[in-house]
C-alpha positions in Angstrom: -38.5 -8.4 1.4 -38.3 -4.8 1.7 -39.0 -1.8 -0.5 -36.5 0.8 -1.4 -38.1 4.4 -0.2 -36.7 6.1 -3.4 -38.4 3.6 -5.8 -41.0 1.1 -6.2 -38.7 -1.8 -6.7 -39.1 -4.7 -4.3 -35.6 -5.7 -2.9 -34.7 -8.8 -1.4 -33.0 -7.4 1.8 -32.3 -3.9 3.3 -28.8 -2.3 2.3 -26.1 -2.6 4.9 -26.6 0.0 7.6 -24.3 2.8 7.9 -21.4 2.9 10.4 -20.8 5.6 12.9 -19.0 7.8 10.2 -21.7 6.9 7.8 -19.9 4.3 5.7 -21.7 1.4 4.5 -21.3 -1.2 7.1 -21.0 -5.0 6.4 -20.4 -4.5 2.8 -17.0 -6.1 2.7 -16.2 -9.9 3.4 -13.0 -11.7 4.1 -12.5 -12.4 0.2 -13.1 -8.7 -0.8 -10.6 -7.5 1.9 -8.0 -10.0 0.9 -8.5 -8.9 -2.9 -8.2 -5.1 -1.9 -5.1 -5.9 0.1 -3.3 -7.9 -2.6 -4.4 -5.4 -5.3 -3.1 -2.4 -3.4 0.3 -4.0 -3.6 0.2 -4.5 -7.4 1.9 -7.8 -7.4 2.8 -8.1 -11.1 4.0 -4.6 -11.4 5.9 -4.9 -8.3 7.8 -8.0 -9.0 8.3 -6.8 -12.8 10.2 -3.6 -11.7 12.0 -4.8 -8.7 13.2 -8.3 -9.1 15.9 -7.2 -11.5 17.3 -4.4 -9.0 17.2 -7.1 -6.2 19.3 -9.5 -8.4 21.7 -6.9 -9.3 22.4 -6.6 -5.5 21.9 -10.2 -4.4 22.5 -12.3 -7.5 20.9 -15.6 -7.4 20.1 -15.2 -3.7 17.4 -12.7 -4.6 14.7 -15.2 -3.2 16.5 -15.1 0.1 16.1 -11.3 -0.1 12.4 -11.5 -0.9 12.1 -13.9 2.1 14.0 -11.6 4.5 12.3 -8.6 3.4 9.1 -10.1 4.3 10.0 -10.6 7.9 9.5 -7.3 9.1 6.4 -6.9 7.0 4.8 -10.0 8.5 5.9 -8.7 12.1 4.1 -5.5 11.3 1.1 -7.2 10.1 0.7 -8.7 13.6 0.9 -5.4 15.2 -1.9 -4.1 12.6 -4.0 -7.1 13.5 -3.7 -6.6 17.3 -4.5 -2.9 17.0 -7.4 -3.3 14.7 -9.0 -5.9 17.0 -8.7 -3.4 19.8 -9.5 -0.2 17.6 -11.2 -0.8 14.4 -11.2 2.6 13.1 -10.7 3.4 9.2 -8.0 6.0 10.4 -5.8 3.0 11.3 -2.3 4.3 11.9 -3.5 7.8 12.5 -5.8 6.5 15.3 -3.4 4.0 16.9 -0.4 6.3 16.9 -2.6 9.1 18.5 -3.7 6.7 21.2 -0.1 5.4 22.0 2.0 8.5 21.5 -0.3 11.3 21.3 -1.9 13.8 18.6 1.2 15.2 17.2 2.9 11.9 16.4 -0.5 10.6 15.3 -1.1 13.3 12.7 2.6 13.5 11.6 3.6 9.8 11.4 0.2 8.2 11.2 -1.5 10.7 9.1 0.6 12.8 6.9 3.6 10.4 6.2 1.3 7.6 5.2 -0.9 9.6 2.9 2.1 11.5 1.3 3.7 8.0 0.4 0.5 7.0 -1.2 0.1 10.1 -3.3 3.8 9.8 -4.5 3.4 6.0 -5.3 0.1 6.9 -7.2 1.9 9.2 -9.4 4.3 6.2 -10.6 1.3 3.8 -10.8 -0.7 6.0 -13.2 2.3 6.7 -15.5 3.2 3.0 -15.5 -0.1 1.8 -16.4 -0.7 4.4 -18.9 2.6 3.6 -20.5 1.7 0.0 -20.9 -1.7 0.7 -22.0 -0.6 2.9 -24.8 2.1 0.2 -25.8 -0.6 -2.7 -25.8 -3.0 -0.5 -28.2 0.1 -0.3 -30.7 0.6 3.5 -30.0 4.2 3.1 -29.5 5.3 6.7 -30.6 2.8 7.9 -27.8 4.0 5.5 -25.3 7.5 7.1 -25.7 6.0 10.6 -25.3 6.0 12.0 -21.9 3.3 14.3 -22.6 1.1 11.5 -24.2 1.6 9.4 -21.1 0.9 11.9 -18.6 -2.2 12.8 -20.4 -3.4 9.2 -20.6 -2.4 8.7 -16.8 -4.6 11.8 -15.9 -7.7 10.1 -17.7 -7.0 6.8 -16.0 -7.0 8.7 -12.7 -10.2 10.2 -13.3 -11.9 7.0 -14.4 -10.5 5.2 -11.3 -11.5 8.1 -9.1 -14.9 7.7 -10.3 -15.0 4.0 -9.5 -13.9 4.6 -6.0 -16.4 7.4 -5.7 -19.0 4.9 -6.2 -18.4 2.8 -3.3 -16.5 -0.5 -2.0 -19.0 -2.9 -3.4 -18.1 -1.6 -6.9 -14.4 -1.4 -6.2 -14.3 -5.0 -4.8 -16.0 -6.3 -8.1 -13.5 -4.7 -10.2 -10.5 -5.9 -8.1 -11.6 -9.5 -8.2 -11.3 -9.3 -12.0 -8.1 -7.3 -12.1 -6.3 -9.4 -9.4 -7.4 -12.6 -11.0 -5.6 -11.7 -14.2 -2.5 -10.8 -12.4 -2.1 -13.9 -10.4 -3.1 -16.1 -13.6 -0.6 -14.3 -15.6 2.2 -14.6 -12.8 1.3 -18.4 -12.3 1.4 -19.1 -16.1 4.7 -17.3 -16.4 6.1 -19.2 -13.6 4.9 -22.6 -15.0 6.0 -21.8 -18.4 9.6 -20.8 -17.4 10.0 -23.9 -15.0 9.0 -26.1 -18.0 11.4 -24.7 -20.5 15.1 -25.8 -20.3 17.0 -23.0 -18.3 20.4 -21.8 -17.4 20.2 -22.8 -13.8 18.6 -25.5 -11.7 16.3 -24.3 -8.8 18.1 -24.7 -5.6 17.2 -24.2 -1.9 20.4 -22.4 -1.5 19.0 -19.5 -3.2 17.2 -18.9 0.0 20.3 -18.9 2.1 21.0 -15.3 3.5 24.6 -16.1 4.1 25.3 -15.9 0.4 25.2 -12.0 0.6 28.5 -10.4 -0.1 28.5 -8.3 3.2 26.0 -6.4 5.2 25.7 -3.7 2.7 24.4 -5.6 -0.2 22.1 -7.6 2.2 20.5 -4.4 3.7 20.1 -2.7 0.3 18.4 -5.9 -1.1 16.1 -6.2 1.9 15.2 -2.4 1.5 14.4 -2.9 -2.1 12.1 -5.7 -1.0 10.1 -3.7 1.5 8.7 -1.8 -1.5 7.3 -4.8 -3.2 5.4 -5.9 -0.2 4.1 -2.2 0.9 0.3 -1.4 0.4 -1.4 -4.4 1.9 -2.3 -2.1 4.9 -5.0 -0.3 2.7 -7.5 -3.2 3.4 -7.4 -2.3 7.0 -9.1 1.1 6.3 -12.2 -0.7 5.2 -12.5 -2.2 8.7 -15.8 -0.2 9.4 -17.4 -1.4 6.3 -16.3 -5.1 7.1 -18.8 -7.6 8.3 -16.6 -8.2 11.3 -14.5 -5.1 11.8 -12.6 -6.5 14.7 -11.6 -9.8 12.9 -11.8 -9.9 9.2 -9.3 -7.1 8.4 -6.6 -8.5 10.6 -7.2 -12.0 9.1 -7.0 -10.5 5.6 -3.7 -8.5 6.4 -2.0 -11.7 7.5 -3.5 -13.9 4.6 -2.6 -11.4 1.9 1.1 -10.9 2.9 1.6 -14.8 2.9 -0.1 -15.0 -0.5 2.3 -12.2 -1.7 5.3 -14.0 -0.2 4.4 -17.3 -2.0 3.7 -15.4 -5.3 6.9 -13.6 -5.3 9.1 -16.8 -4.4 7.5 -18.6 -7.0 8.0 -16.1 -9.7 11.5 -15.5 -8.7 12.4 -19.2 -8.7 11.0 -19.6 -12.0 12.7 -16.5 -13.6 16.0 -17.4 -12.1 15.7 -20.9 -13.3 15.0 -19.8 -17.0 17.6 -16.9 -17.3 19.9 -17.0 -14.4 21.5 -14.1 -12.5 24.1 -13.4 -15.4 24.8 -9.8 -16.4 24.4 -10.3 -20.0 21.6 -11.6 -22.4 18.4 -12.3 -20.5 20.1 -12.7 -17.1 18.3 -11.2 -14.2 21.6 -9.4 -13.4 21.8 -7.7 -16.6 21.2 -3.9 -16.0 19.2 -3.5 -19.3 16.7 -5.9 -17.9 16.2 -4.6 -14.4 13.5 -1.9 -14.9 11.0 -4.6 -16.1 12.1 -8.3 -16.1 8.8 -9.6 -17.2 9.0 -7.6 -20.2 12.4 -8.9 -21.1 11.6 -12.6 -20.4 7.9 -12.6 -21.5 8.4 -13.1 -25.3 11.0 -16.0 -24.8 9.0 -17.8 -22.1 5.5 -17.1 -23.4 5.8 -16.3 -27.0 4.6 -13.0 -28.4 0.9 -13.4 -28.0 0.8 -14.5 -24.3 3.6 -12.0 -23.6 1.1 -9.4 -24.3 -1.2 -10.9 -22.0 1.6 -10.6 -19.2 1.9 -6.9 -20.4 -1.7 -6.4 -19.7 -1.3 -8.2 -16.3 1.4 -5.3 -15.3 -0.8 -2.7 -16.7 -4.1 -3.7 -14.7 -1.7 -4.4 -11.7 -0.7 -0.7 -11.7 -4.4 0.4 -12.1 -5.9 -1.8 -9.5 -3.2 -0.6 -7.0 -4.3 3.0 -7.9 -7.9 2.1 -7.0 -7.1 0.7 -3.5 -4.9 3.7 -2.9 -7.8 6.0 -3.4 -9.9 3.6 -1.2 -7.4 3.8 1.6 -6.2 7.4 1.6 -9.9 8.8 1.5 -10.9 6.7 4.6 -7.9 7.6 6.4 -8.6 11.4 6.0 -12.2 10.6 6.7 -11.2 9.4 10.2 -8.9 12.3 10.7 -11.7 14.7 10.0 -14.3 12.8 12.1 -11.7 13.1 15.0 -11.4 16.8 14.4 -7.8 16.5 13.0 -8.7 17.9 9.5 -11.1 20.3 8.0 -14.8 18.7 8.1 -14.8 18.7 4.4 -12.9 15.3 4.6 -15.7 13.8 6.6 -18.3 14.6 3.9 -20.0 11.5 2.5 -21.9 10.9 -0.6 -25.5 10.5 0.5 -26.2 7.5 -1.8 -23.0 5.8 -2.2 -21.9 6.4 1.3 -18.2 7.1 0.4 -16.0 9.9 1.3 -16.7 11.6 -1.8 -14.5 14.9 -1.1 -11.3 12.9 0.0 -11.7 10.6 -2.9 -11.9 13.5 -5.5 -9.2 15.3 -3.4 -6.6 12.6 -3.5 -7.3 11.6 -7.1 -6.8 15.3 -8.1 -3.7 15.7 -6.1 -2.1 12.6 -7.4 -2.7 14.0 -11.0 -1.5 17.3 -10.2 1.8 16.0 -8.5 2.4 13.7 -11.5 2.0 16.6 -14.1 4.2 18.8 -12.1 7.0 16.2 -11.7 6.8 15.3 -15.2 7.1 18.9 -16.2 10.3 19.2 -13.9 12.0 16.0 -15.1 11.2 12.3 -15.5 14.4 11.6 -13.6 12.9 13.9 -10.7 9.8 11.6 -11.0 11.9 8.6 -10.4 13.4 10.0 -7.3 10.3 10.9 -5.8 9.3 7.3 -6.2 12.5 6.1 -4.6 11.9 8.2 -1.6 8.6 6.3 -0.8 10.7 3.6 0.8 11.9 5.9 3.5 8.4 7.0 4.3 7.3 3.4 4.4 9.8 2.4 6.8 9.1 5.3 9.1 5.4 4.8 9.5 5.2 1.2 9.5 7.9 1.3 12.2 6.0 3.8 14.3 2.9 1.8 14.1 4.7 -1.3 15.3 6.2 0.3 18.3 2.9 2.1 18.9 1.3 -1.6 19.3 3.9 -2.3 22.0 3.4 0.9 23.9 -0.4 0.8 23.7 -0.4 -2.8 25.1 2.4 -2.5 27.5 0.1 -2.9 30.6 -1.3 -5.9 29.3 1.7 -7.9 27.9 1.8 -10.1 30.9 -1.7 -11.0 30.9 -0.8 -14.2 28.8 1.9 -15.7 26.5 -0.1 -14.9 23.7 -0.2 -11.2 24.4 3.3 -11.1 25.2 4.3 -12.5 21.8 1.8 -11.1 19.4 1.4 -7.7 21.0 4.9 -7.2 22.3 7.8 -9.3 21.2 6.8 -9.7 17.4 5.8 -6.1 16.8 8.7 -4.8 18.8 11.1 -6.7 16.4 9.2 -5.6 13.4 9.3 -2.1 14.5 13.0 -2.0 15.2 13.7 -3.8 12.0 11.6 -1.0 10.2 13.4 1.9 11.9 16.6 0.3 11.2 15.7 0.0 7.6 14.7 3.8 7.9 18.2 4.8 9.2 20.0 2.8 6.8 18.0 4.1 3.8 18.4 7.6 4.8 22.0 7.1 5.1 22.3 5.5 1.7 20.2 8.2 0.1 22.5 11.2 1.2 24.9 9.8 -1.4 24.5 12.0 -4.6 24.9 9.0 -6.7 21.8 7.4 -5.1 19.1 8.0 -7.8 19.2 10.4 -10.5 19.3 13.7 -9.1 21.4 15.7 -6.5 21.5 19.1 -5.0 25.0 20.6 -3.4 26.3 17.3 -3.0 23.2 15.6 -1.3 21.3 13.1 -3.1 17.9 14.2 -4.5 16.0 11.1 -3.1 17.2 12.0 0.6 16.1 15.7 0.0 12.7 14.5 -1.4 12.0 12.0 1.5 13.2 14.4 4.2 11.5 17.2 2.6 8.2 15.4 2.5 8.4 15.1 6.4 9.5 18.7 6.7 6.6 19.9 4.8 4.4 17.8 7.0 5.8 19.4 10.1 4.9 22.7 8.6 1.4 21.3 7.8 1.0 20.1 11.4 1.9 23.5 12.8 -0.7 25.2 10.4 -3.4 22.6 11.3 -2.6 22.8 15.0 -3.5 26.6 14.9 -6.7 26.0 13.1 -8.0 22.9 14.9 -6.4 23.3 18.6 -9.0 21.1 20.1 -7.6 17.8 18.6 -4.0 18.8 19.6 -5.0 19.5 23.1 -7.3 16.6 23.8 -6.6 14.3 20.7 -5.7 11.2 22.6 -8.9 11.5 24.9 -11.0 12.4 21.7 -9.9 9.3 19.8 -10.2 7.1 22.7 -13.8 8.5 23.2 -14.8 8.2 19.5 -13.2 5.1 18.5 -15.5 2.3 17.2 -16.5 -0.4 19.6 -18.2 -3.7 19.1 -20.9 -5.7 20.9 -20.6 -9.4 20.8 -23.3 -9.7 18.2 -21.4 -7.5 15.8 -19.4 -10.6 14.6 -22.5 -11.9 12.9 -24.7 -8.9 12.7 -23.2 -5.5 11.4 -26.2 -3.6 12.5 -25.2 -4.7 16.3 -21.9 -2.8 15.7 -22.0 0.4 18.1 -20.1 3.5 17.8 -19.7 6.9 19.5 -18.4 8.6 16.4 -20.9 11.3 15.3 -22.2 11.4 11.9 -20.4 14.7 11.2 -17.0 15.8 12.3 -16.6 17.7 15.6 -16.8 21.3 15.3 -13.4 23.3 15.3 -12.4 24.5 18.7 
């Protein structure tokens, strides 16, 4: 029994010790990591807004697309797990890519691209959650108003930012409830859809990839599926707050992706068996249903009352993803600042909550500002901004997977396990991701891709490439302000990366680190 120095309360145990960067070490277990990983993907929201578009391309073979789209994600998850075992740092892709390819590649691909993709996705999640919330409250006129939805989304972002600001122990508790509602709603929907007379009989042939009408539809369907799996890596950014930073985050990454695969396949089979892949009526191939298949199928499958529960699940799904986005981005920039790659303000922690307070508020505000800006320009412009996220996902996932191969290249012959898990599988994942990047970029050049175009070039392509171009400009600015990192970044990251003693697996206090509590000074 100990006494808190700030009060006279008697506490049963001391609070977890801070990690090298000041984060609350040992505060996140396996269950909380899995919950954060699943919530960041927003399974109810993702399957609702993606399954219809996948069916438009793949027909009844939509489950095959979900399965094939999962393959590069799983291969990449192995790369994340192995890199995290070696370097459990909350900077994740930034640290790993810097160690493998140097500071410029680490800052741009592992830092800027990953953070930009997250902020863009947050704008969509906030608006979707706000729209559903207004509709659930019966405020349908406001739900159809861009100004009202945007204002509600800003308020949601403010509330979720406050939760993330208070710490992971609060965020994880909230996520358990939100995730439980999502999975229960999807399970209930699937069970009810399979129990009702449907238009098609479930068949294993739906998992046959040879049923695609050529490579074009096959590639397009798989690219669509990358988006619904994206986000699980947010849980890796909590590695320095995990009870066993070298083991738990990697396990949680693989488990969460497998749970997602099972959930998506079950929901897809159930929806197809009930409604079929037809292009009219309730068919999943009907363009009128593509934007939200669960909203279209909910009432006939569940009835009006339970359909509202499904709407609530999609609403909280988007909100919970916002929460984990804030958790991940703020910790990523905390690491970048601690290693001297960003201004020291991003390494500033709240003295009581031990969270990256400045970074959390910065990203919450940035997402709100971007959402308002894009909403003022055009709702179509916002939609194209969301579509460009796929390009960014494939880029930084692929780079991270290849970073795993390159970093461990001298150890691949140490054992068959190292060759497989650190070499072959990540290499395949990286190549598949970069192939998806090239194919996606080629498709996005078409002015008909998305809703906007400029001088015959698709707006989605311009937004995706423009985001990377702005990142290059930002890199040049930061290089001038913080030359020390770009001169000695690889050595600095290697010197300051968290290491563990053998006892750290069971005793968080035994975790050692050579990262200072404050960021290095600018050179």
